[in-house]
Structures are given as structure tokens and as C-alpha cells.
NUVO-106783 format. One record per residue (C-alpha): x, y, z; residue in three letters; residue number from 1. Coordinates in Angstrom, 3 decimals. Layout:
X_Y_Z_ALA_NUM $
...
***
This chain:
43.684_-49.591_44.249_MET_1 $
46.318_-51.200_41.980_GLY_2 $
43.678_-52.955_40.182_SER_3 $
41.252_-50.072_39.778_SER_4 $
44.201_-48.307_38.125_TRP_5 $
44.868_-51.326_35.761_LEU_6 $
41.143_-51.543_34.835_TYR_7 $
40.746_-48.068_34.451_LEU_8 $
43.761_-47.931_32.101_GLY_9 $
42.968_-50.874_30.180_TYR_10 $
39.563_-48.940_29.500_LYS_11 $
41.280_-45.851_28.230_ARG_12 $
43.529_-48.220_26.084_TRP_13 $
40.644_-50.092_24.821_LYS_14 $
38.857_-46.731_23.923_LEU_15 $
41.934_-45.481_22.277_ILE_16 $
42.046_-48.666_19.974_LYS_17 $
38.485_-48.132_19.274_LEU_18 $
38.766_-44.459_18.316_LYS_19 $
41.899_-45.650_15.637_GLU_20 $
39.799_-48.178_14.121_LYS_21 $
37.083_-45.992_13.633_PHE_22 $
39.568_-43.527_12.156_PHE_23 $
40.818_-46.350_9.865_ARG_24 $
37.275_-47.649_8.989_GLN_25 $
35.878_-44.065_8.222_ASN_26 $
38.421_-43.184_5.485_GLY_27 $
40.949_-41.001_7.878_GLY_28 $
43.974_-42.514_6.638_LEU_29 $
42.606_-42.211_3.161_MET_30 $
41.873_-38.426_3.638_LEU_31 $
45.419_-37.669_5.188_GLN_32 $
46.735_-39.214_1.984_GLN_33 $
44.643_-37.645_-0.499_GLN_34 $
45.296_-34.095_1.445_LEU_35 $
49.006_-34.886_1.346_SER_36 $
48.805_-35.084_-2.337_GLU_37 $
46.961_-31.772_-2.409_ARG_38 $
49.476_-29.528_-0.077_GLN_39 $
48.448_-26.468_0.945_GLY_40 $
44.579_-26.593_-0.287_SER_41 $
42.856_-27.308_2.839_THR_42 $
41.231_-24.646_4.975_HIS_43 $
43.509_-23.204_7.527_GLU_44 $
40.427_-23.038_9.914_THR_45 $
39.533_-26.562_9.573_ALA_46 $
40.126_-28.878_12.597_LYS_47 $
39.631_-32.526_13.638_ILE_48 $
36.895_-32.472_16.441_PHE_49 $
36.750_-35.147_19.187_THR_50 $
33.672_-37.629_19.564_ALA_51 $
33.018_-35.869_22.967_GLU_52 $
32.881_-32.199_21.558_GLU_53 $
30.367_-33.097_18.810_LEU_54 $
28.266_-35.360_21.765_GLU_55 $
28.060_-32.367_24.309_LYS_56 $
27.308_-29.962_21.247_ALA_57 $
24.280_-31.970_20.451_THR_58 $
22.914_-33.184_23.802_ASN_59 $
24.476_-36.721_22.746_ASN_60 $
22.575_-36.718_19.196_TYR_61 $
19.257_-35.726_20.999_ASN_62 $
16.122_-36.000_18.236_GLU_63 $
15.121_-32.414_19.144_SER_64 $
18.916_-31.284_17.399_LYS_65 $
17.759_-32.697_14.225_ILE_66 $
17.456_-30.003_11.526_ILE_67 $
17.365_-32.093_8.379_GLY_68 $
17.688_-35.565_6.532_ARG_69 $
18.964_-36.428_3.551_GLY_70 $
20.038_-39.542_1.534_GLY_71 $
23.380_-39.614_2.928_PHE_72 $
22.633_-38.751_6.590_GLY_73 $
21.329_-36.714_9.162_THR_74 $
21.977_-32.807_10.185_VAL_75 $
22.385_-31.857_13.619_TYR_76 $
22.185_-28.471_15.005_LYS_77 $
24.841_-27.885_17.959_GLY_78 $
26.303_-25.426_20.269_ILE_79 $
30.278_-25.845_21.011_LEU_80 $
31.819_-24.787_24.243_VAL_81 $
32.809_-21.563_23.077_ASP_82 $
29.269_-20.681_21.982_GLY_83 $
29.720_-21.230_18.246_ARG_84 $
26.444_-22.792_16.778_VAL_85 $
27.322_-25.551_14.043_ILE_86 $
25.676_-28.081_11.838_ALA_87 $
26.988_-31.800_11.971_ILE_88 $
26.226_-33.715_9.021_LYS_89 $
26.288_-37.620_10.495_LYS_90 $
26.536_-40.323_7.873_SER_91 $
24.213_-43.117_7.867_LYS_92 $
25.547_-46.685_8.619_MET_93 $
28.498_-46.585_6.117_VAL_94 $
29.383_-48.988_3.324_ASP_95 $
32.614_-48.178_1.543_GLN_96 $
30.676_-45.947_-1.232_SER_97 $
29.365_-43.982_1.690_GLN_98 $
33.173_-43.479_2.991_ILE_99 $
34.227_-42.472_-0.433_GLU_100 $
30.991_-39.808_-0.351_GLN_101 $
32.532_-38.408_3.134_PHE_102 $
36.006_-38.041_1.868_ILE_103 $
35.062_-36.644_-1.508_ASN_104 $
32.904_-33.941_0.399_GLU_105 $
36.046_-32.999_2.419_VAL_106 $
38.236_-33.003_-0.611_LEU_107 $
35.914_-30.854_-2.652_VAL_108 $
35.312_-28.104_0.143_LEU_109 $
39.045_-27.938_0.504_SER_110 $
39.512_-26.473_-2.913_GLN_111 $
36.801_-24.020_-2.396_ILE_112 $
36.756_-20.279_-1.145_ASN_113 $
33.674_-18.551_-1.791_HIS_114 $
31.291_-16.985_0.746_ARG_115 $
28.335_-18.180_-0.826_ASN_116 $
29.570_-22.022_-0.152_VAL_117 $
28.715_-23.280_3.415_VAL_118 $
31.843_-23.514_5.249_LYS_119 $
33.425_-26.465_6.465_LEU_120 $
34.905_-26.110_9.976_LEU_121 $
35.997_-29.665_10.742_GLY_122 $
35.422_-33.697_10.752_CYS_123 $
35.511_-36.215_12.933_CYS_124 $
36.761_-40.074_12.509_PHE_125 $
36.360_-41.178_16.214_GLU_126 $
33.023_-42.556_15.759_THR_127 $
31.173_-45.181_14.321_GLN_128 $
30.122_-43.313_11.291_VAL_129 $
32.302_-40.169_10.088_PRO_130 $
30.796_-36.696_10.817_LEU_131 $
31.475_-33.207_9.126_LEU_132 $
31.128_-29.929_11.010_VAL_133 $
29.854_-26.896_9.117_TYR_134 $
28.850_-23.212_10.044_GLU_135 $
25.242_-23.148_10.722_TYR_136 $
22.732_-21.374_8.535_VAL_137 $
19.936_-19.722_10.204_THR_138 $
17.305_-19.772_7.679_ASN_139 $
16.723_-23.302_6.462_GLY_140 $
16.700_-23.981_2.791_THR_141 $
15.422_-22.395_-0.698_LEU_142 $
12.897_-25.157_-0.876_PHE_143 $
11.492_-23.959_2.487_ASP_144 $
11.538_-20.569_1.394_TYR_145 $
9.827_-21.172_-1.608_ILE_146 $
7.240_-23.863_-0.690_HIS_147 $
6.804_-23.232_2.653_ASN_148 $
6.222_-19.567_2.976_THR_149 $
2.781_-18.813_3.805_THR_150 $
0.482_-15.813_2.362_LYS_151 $
0.956_-14.102_5.669_GLU_152 $
4.629_-13.931_5.563_SER_153 $
4.966_-13.303_1.588_ARG_154 $
4.934_-9.479_2.036_PRO_155 $
8.379_-9.817_3.531_ASN_156 $
9.612_-11.327_0.390_THR_157 $
10.224_-9.384_-2.884_SER_158 $
11.181_-10.163_-6.523_TRP_159 $
14.306_-8.421_-5.762_GLU_160 $
15.191_-11.176_-3.158_ILE_161 $
14.481_-13.709_-5.444_HIS_162 $
16.912_-12.403_-8.342_LEU_163 $
19.633_-11.893_-5.410_LYS_164 $
19.392_-15.669_-4.300_ILE_165 $
19.298_-16.634_-8.006_ALA_166 $
22.236_-14.458_-8.882_SER_167 $
24.149_-15.890_-5.822_GLU_168 $
23.496_-18.986_-6.498_ALA_169 $
24.691_-19.198_-10.012_ALA_170 $
27.779_-17.159_-8.864_GLY_171 $
28.793_-20.270_-6.777_VAL_172 $
28.377_-22.654_-9.876_LEU_173 $
29.989_-20.324_-12.061_SER_174 $
33.215_-20.303_-9.835_TYR_175 $
33.331_-23.804_-9.560_LEU_176 $
33.117_-24.355_-13.215_HIS_177 $
35.763_-21.536_-14.135_SER_178 $
37.673_-20.227_-11.311_ALA_179 $
38.529_-22.756_-8.542_ALA_180 $
41.790_-24.467_-8.707_SER_181 $
40.469_-27.211_-10.211_VAL_182 $
37.011_-27.186_-11.853_PRO_183 $
34.075_-28.509_-9.820_ILE_184 $
30.892_-30.145_-10.954_ILE_185 $
28.294_-29.758_-8.246_HIS_186 $
26.216_-32.682_-9.676_ARG_187 $
23.154_-32.444_-7.046_ASP_188 $
21.824_-28.953_-7.813_VAL_189 $
18.599_-28.163_-6.222_LYS_190 $
16.660_-25.803_-3.727_SER_191 $
17.281_-28.421_-0.788_THR_192 $
21.039_-27.893_-1.222_ASN_193 $
20.793_-24.123_-1.171_ILE_194 $
20.718_-22.373_2.098_LEU_195 $
19.675_-19.011_3.511_LEU_196 $
21.178_-16.855_6.633_ASP_197 $
19.836_-14.490_8.536_GLU_198 $
20.150_-11.717_5.541_ASN_199 $
18.807_-14.333_3.154_LEU_200 $
22.222_-14.928_1.361_THR_201 $
22.366_-17.877_-0.436_ALA_202 $
25.045_-20.569_0.757_LYS_203 $
25.306_-23.554_-1.813_VAL_204 $
25.757_-26.837_0.291_SER_205 $
26.222_-30.833_0.316_ASP_206 $
29.190_-31.591_-2.104_PHE_207 $
29.122_-35.126_-1.216_GLY_208 $
28.027_-36.043_-4.960_ALA_209 $
30.466_-33.516_-6.419_SER_210 $
33.214_-34.391_-9.219_ARG_211 $
36.484_-32.842_-9.692_LEU_212 $
37.265_-32.528_-13.030_VAL_213 $
40.803_-33.164_-14.370_PRO_214 $
42.343_-30.243_-16.135_LEU_215 $
42.012_-30.442_-20.105_GLY_216 $
38.753_-32.766_-19.850_GLN_217 $
35.265_-31.492_-20.559_VAL_218 $
33.249_-34.823_-19.121_GLN_219 $
33.292_-37.570_-16.845_LEU_220 $
31.761_-41.038_-17.023_SER_221 $
29.808_-41.566_-13.825_THR_222 $
27.431_-43.580_-12.513_MET_223 $
24.270_-41.783_-12.892_VAL_224 $
23.557_-39.955_-9.388_GLN_225 $
21.064_-36.874_-8.832_GLY_226 $
17.659_-35.901_-8.016_THR_227 $
14.700_-36.958_-9.758_MET_228 $
12.965_-33.101_-11.316_GLY_229 $
16.523_-32.170_-11.385_TYR_230 $
18.519_-34.458_-13.125_LEU_231 $
19.928_-33.518_-16.512_ASP_232 $
18.024_-35.819_-19.292_PRO_233 $
21.511_-35.927_-21.550_GLU_234 $
23.308_-37.101_-18.439_TYR_235 $
20.543_-39.801_-17.524_LEU_236 $
20.818_-41.181_-21.100_GLN_237 $
24.829_-41.269_-21.744_THR_238 $
26.363_-41.349_-18.130_SER_239 $
28.521_-38.411_-19.206_GLN_240 $
28.873_-35.977_-16.583_LEU_241 $
29.460_-32.096_-17.995_THR_242 $
29.258_-28.798_-16.262_GLU_243 $
26.085_-28.368_-18.333_LYS_244 $
24.452_-30.833_-15.903_SER_245 $
24.703_-28.207_-13.209_ASP_246 $
23.267_-25.708_-15.688_VAL_247 $
20.269_-28.166_-16.450_TYR_248 $
19.368_-28.490_-12.494_SER_249 $
19.655_-24.838_-11.869_PHE_250 $
17.345_-24.381_-14.577_GLY_251 $
14.822_-26.292_-12.678_VAL_252 $
15.651_-24.058_-9.421_VAL_253 $
14.945_-20.915_-11.636_LEU_254 $
11.656_-22.481_-12.431_VAL_255 $
10.810_-23.021_-8.965_GLU_256 $
11.456_-19.470_-8.083_LEU_257 $
9.321_-18.380_-10.759_LEU_258 $
6.213_-20.730_-10.166_THR_259 $
6.602_-21.719_-6.760_ARG_260 $
6.010_-25.404_-7.707_LYS_261 $
8.101_-28.284_-6.699_LYS_262 $
10.330_-29.975_-9.359_ALA_263 $
7.627_-32.902_-9.151_VAL_264 $
4.249_-31.892_-8.223_PHE_265 $
1.132_-33.297_-8.697_PHE_266 $
-1.738_-31.330_-10.590_ASP_267 $
-4.117_-33.904_-9.897_LYS_268 $
-4.654_-36.638_-7.577_PRO_269 $
-2.630_-39.467_-8.770_GLY_270 $
-1.267_-37.346_-11.604_GLU_271 $
2.527_-36.731_-11.429_GLN_272 $
4.377_-33.663_-13.463_ILE_273 $
7.451_-32.665_-14.168_ASN_274 $
7.981_-29.086_-13.735_LEU_275 $
10.666_-28.552_-16.278_ALA_276 $
8.549_-29.899_-19.080_MET_277 $
5.439_-28.258_-17.577_TYR_278 $
7.187_-24.885_-17.984_PHE_279 $
8.572_-25.701_-21.220_LEU_280 $
5.175_-26.258_-22.252_SER_281 $
3.726_-23.376_-21.279_ALA_282 $
6.342_-21.387_-23.100_LEU_283 $
5.570_-22.894_-26.168_LYS_284 $
1.740_-22.398_-25.933_ASP_285 $
2.284_-18.775_-24.915_ASP_286 $
0.808_-19.539_-21.477_ARG_287 $
3.751_-18.086_-19.440_LEU_288 $
1.839_-15.643_-17.153_LEU_289 $
-0.741_-18.613_-16.232_GLN_290 $
1.992_-20.598_-14.804_VAL_291 $
3.888_-17.966_-12.811_LEU_292 $
2.931_-17.674_-9.247_ASP_293 $
0.492_-15.201_-8.919_ASP_294 $
2.501_-13.238_-6.203_TRP_295 $
5.434_-13.225_-8.330_ILE_296 $
3.627_-11.684_-11.463_VAL_297 $
2.016_-8.867_-9.099_THR_298 $
5.167_-7.936_-7.703_GLU_299 $
7.747_-8.156_-10.677_ALA_300 $
8.211_-6.148_-13.752_ASN_301 $
6.730_-8.594_-16.431_ILE_302 $
9.653_-7.843_-18.823_GLU_303 $
12.274_-9.094_-16.633_GLN_304 $
9.862_-12.055_-15.597_LEU_305 $
9.841_-12.958_-19.574_LYS_306 $
13.837_-12.351_-19.616_GLU_307 $
14.286_-14.762_-16.757_VAL_308 $
11.953_-17.157_-18.087_SER_309 $
13.644_-17.236_-21.317_ILE_310 $
16.952_-17.690_-19.474_LEU_311 $
15.297_-20.868_-17.456_ALA_312 $
14.270_-22.157_-20.947_LYS_313 $
18.051_-21.973_-22.286_ARG_314 $
19.646_-23.912_-19.246_CYS_315 $
16.909_-26.657_-20.002_LEU_316 $
17.606_-27.597_-23.538_ARG_317 $
18.027_-31.173_-24.068_VAL_318 $
21.505_-30.930_-25.684_LYS_319 $
24.042_-29.349_-22.778_GLY_320 $
25.995_-27.907_-25.607_GLU_321 $
23.096_-25.461_-26.301_GLU_322 $
22.983_-24.405_-22.814_ARG_323 $
24.562_-21.438_-21.900_PRO_324 $
27.523_-21.782_-19.475_THR_325 $
27.053_-21.007_-15.747_MET_326 $
29.264_-17.903_-16.033_GLN_327 $
26.571_-16.579_-18.866_GLU_328 $
23.754_-17.393_-16.313_VAL_329 $
25.385_-15.520_-13.335_ALA_330 $
26.310_-12.513_-15.615_MET_331 $
22.838_-12.345_-17.004_GLU_332 $
21.020_-12.571_-13.439_LEU_333 $
23.737_-10.287_-11.960_GLU_334 $
22.659_-7.681_-14.519_GLY_335 $
18.799_-8.086_-14.221_LEU_336 $
19.246_-7.611_-10.501_ARG_337 $
21.452_-4.606_-10.832_ARG_338 $
18.778_-3.324_-12.981_MET_339 $
16.014_-3.787_-10.061_VAL_340 $
18.780_-2.303_-7.665_LEU_341 $
19.869_0.699_-9.688_HIS_342 $
17.409_1.542_-12.833_PRO_343 $
19.846_3.959_-13.759_TRP_344 $
22.229_1.470_-15.108_VAL_345 $
20.012_1.372_-18.515_ASN_346 $
20.487_5.099_-19.260_ASP_347 $
21.763_5.954_-22.546_GLU_348 $
24.380_8.333_-21.174_SER_349 $
26.580_4.955_-20.424_ILE_350 $
28.506_4.840_-23.646_SER_351 $
28.644_1.716_-25.640_GLU_352 $
32.473_2.193_-25.485_GLU_353 $
32.256_2.188_-21.645_THR_354 $
30.208_-0.720_-21.814_GLN_355 $
32.304_-2.840_-23.889_HIS_356 $
35.461_-1.968_-21.848_LEU_357 $
33.815_-3.136_-18.857_LEU_358 $
32.545_-6.390_-20.430_GLY_359 $
30.322_-8.359_-18.255_GLY_360 $
30.863_-6.211_-14.776_ILE_361 $
28.300_-4.695_-13.572_SER_362 $
28.646_-1.072_-11.957_LEU_363 $
27.678_0.785_-8.924_GLU_364 $
28.775_4.177_-7.755_THR_365 $
29.805_4.273_-4.057_ILE_366 $
31.504_6.746_-2.028_SER_367 $
34.519_5.778_-0.014_TYR_368 $
36.542_6.778_3.056_GLU_369 $
38.809_9.682_1.827_GLY_370 $
36.551_11.222_-0.710_GLY_371 $
35.694_11.084_-3.885_GLY_372 $
33.631_8.288_-5.987_ASP_373 $
34.637_5.028_-7.559_SER_374 $
32.877_2.750_-9.911_VAL_375 $
32.709_-0.911_-8.198_LEU_376 $
32.659_-3.521_-10.689_GLY_377 $
31.204_-6.758_-9.149_TYR_378 $
32.651_-9.854_-10.616_ASP_379 $
30.369_-12.525_-10.002_THR_380 $
33.281_-15.162_-10.470_MET_381 $
35.712_-13.415_-7.921_ARG_382 $
35.738_-10.569_-5.589_ASN_383 $
34.742_-6.762_-5.722_HIS_384 $
36.664_-4.579_-8.096_VAL_385 $
37.195_-0.884_-7.521_VAL_386 $
38.206_1.129_-10.651_LEU_387 $
39.124_4.611_-9.954_PRO_388 $
36.824_7.561_-11.440_VAL_389 $
38.002_10.770_-9.885_ASN_390 $
42.015_11.845_-9.438_GLY_391 $
43.296_8.340_-10.104_GLY_392 $
42.308_7.417_-6.469_ARG_393 $
***
């Protein structure tokens, strides 16, 4: 019995040492140091998961639990003991650069508090490769929604939903650039990194390539990273990363929503086409309606399609300084969306003075508990702001 206890004790000690080794190897010490320098910036709900918890949640990472694969790893669906459904991002066999990606994603997400960003629940350092644990988003990616939707299921979609998704995603990028405690450049904006929940609410994800921008700086010199078809050509040439690089990538996503074509597609066998160039060429030749998706043209107001197309064109300008900011893009899209929801917003009875005083905030009259009406101003950068209308309430 004594020998058995000694053997079990040795195995437990060996397992503890192995976990400590993985903790150091996966950047746990580096993350602790970085977070200690940013005291108060981490999410209160984030936790450190044990390896056993996540193995049980995924049935030991069974192949049937895989819900996505990316350049930096595999995503598994899991169910915790308390019934919560989660998504676990498991990195590939790591080298130092991938550890930095992992640590970077945790640090970036620790700076973000936005309802349209996929929430980080925690992480795990006790395994051979590092793990990140997120809330599970039920309806897959925007890429799937755009490109894998069958004709039979299209009646369940609408131009209003397309505008809503675009507006929400733009609002997140605007927040990252202008309202986060430290400005953040996403650096890999694309339709596969925008998830949709059960209400088709957009959730921006995958911040492994993102960069925090020191205050006072407007650009960063980095090794070029991104996805073909979405990559800012100016960034590709100069290696100078700016907020306008996200604007370009978002412009490609807008064109995807308008045309239902992939960022890089094959028009004819063996002929690879860049969607951004294809779209800009069509606009130049006055062939917009020919390249827009037939269902979109039938469903949407033509004038609104033109306005969104012009906005996409501005986002895709070659020179970054000529592109709009994400704040401007978000405000324009939110304004168009509100026009679809509430056509009365165009009523001339809204005085120019009122519009000037309210600036870029869009309005929606609501009734609230206690009686009376208020004007609800939706600020795409932050939260809803209620402005009193009757009786100072």
C-alpha cells in the first residue's frame, strides 16, 4: 500500500510539473506580466479553465465537435458542467510567434467591452497548446450567411437584416478605433470573422492579429498580415498599418453583402477575380445593377443600394487618407438602417436646427414605463442615450 501511495503521489507531482511547464511554455508568465501592467483592464468574468474541464466539455476534442478551422487553429463547440455552451479555440502546435498571437488576443479582448464583440470567457494554459474559451455564437459566420444560403431560405432574409449586420459590424470597428481605452486596429476584418447569433446580431471575432495603437500614434510598422481579397493595398506596399486598413477590408465585406460574391472568386474556369476591383470597375462603367445580387436588387430600395455602393467605393480608395473613418461609415450605415425601419425620419418636419443639434445621432421615439415619450438617440460608438421630450422626464 505504501508503494502504491508513493507511485500515485509521484504521478500527481509529475502531472503538476507538466502543467507548470505548459503554463510557462504557452506564455502564462508573459500574460501575467502584461496584465499586471494593465491593472483593472481584464474582464471580471474571465477565468482560468482547467484542462480537465475543457476535455470533458468537448468529449476529449472529438472531431464531431469541430465548428471551424483557421490559420491559427481549430474551434470546438463544448458544453460545460453548468450547461453553458462555449467555443474553444485550440491553437496549432505552437512556435513563439503563435504564442504571441495567443497572448495578443487575450490582451486585446481585455480592452474591449462591446455587445457586438464575441465575449472571451477565459483561457487555459495547462495543455500542450494554449486554449481560448469564448461564448458560443449560434448562427455561424457572415460568410456562410452570404454565400451558403440557398435560394429556398432567402425569403427568411431581408435587405433590412443586411443593413443591420453591416451597421453593427461597422459600429464595432468604430468603437475599436475611437472609443476603446486604447485604440485597436483589428487587421483581419472579413466575413468569416463576423459571427451571427440567433437574432442575426453581428459579433466580431478573432483578434489574434489585432494591434493596440499607442496614444499619439496614427500608424504602426508591422509585418504585413491579412487575408487575400481583403488586404489593404496601401498597407501591402508600405507595411504601415493604420485604422484605414480596417476601413478597406470592411469595404470588401460591404461589397460581399451587395453582390453575394466572394472576396476572390472564379468568374470563368481558371480566371481568378478580385471582388473589390471587379466592383469598382462596374461602378466606373455604370454597370452597378449588373453586378449586384438579383435578390438584393428585387428586395431593396435602389437609391439605398446606390448609397451603400458609393460608401463601399469610398472605403476601397487606394489611398488610405481618402477613405472615410469607421466612425463616418458606421454613422452613414446606421442612418440608412433607420430610414428603412422608420421612413418618417426623412420627414421635412424635423427642422434643420434639430438635426444640427443632434449631429450624427439617429432618433427613435419610444414609450417608457411611467408614461410619456422620449427620444432615444442611438450612438453607434457607445450605449443608448435617452433625451427627455415631455415634462423634462
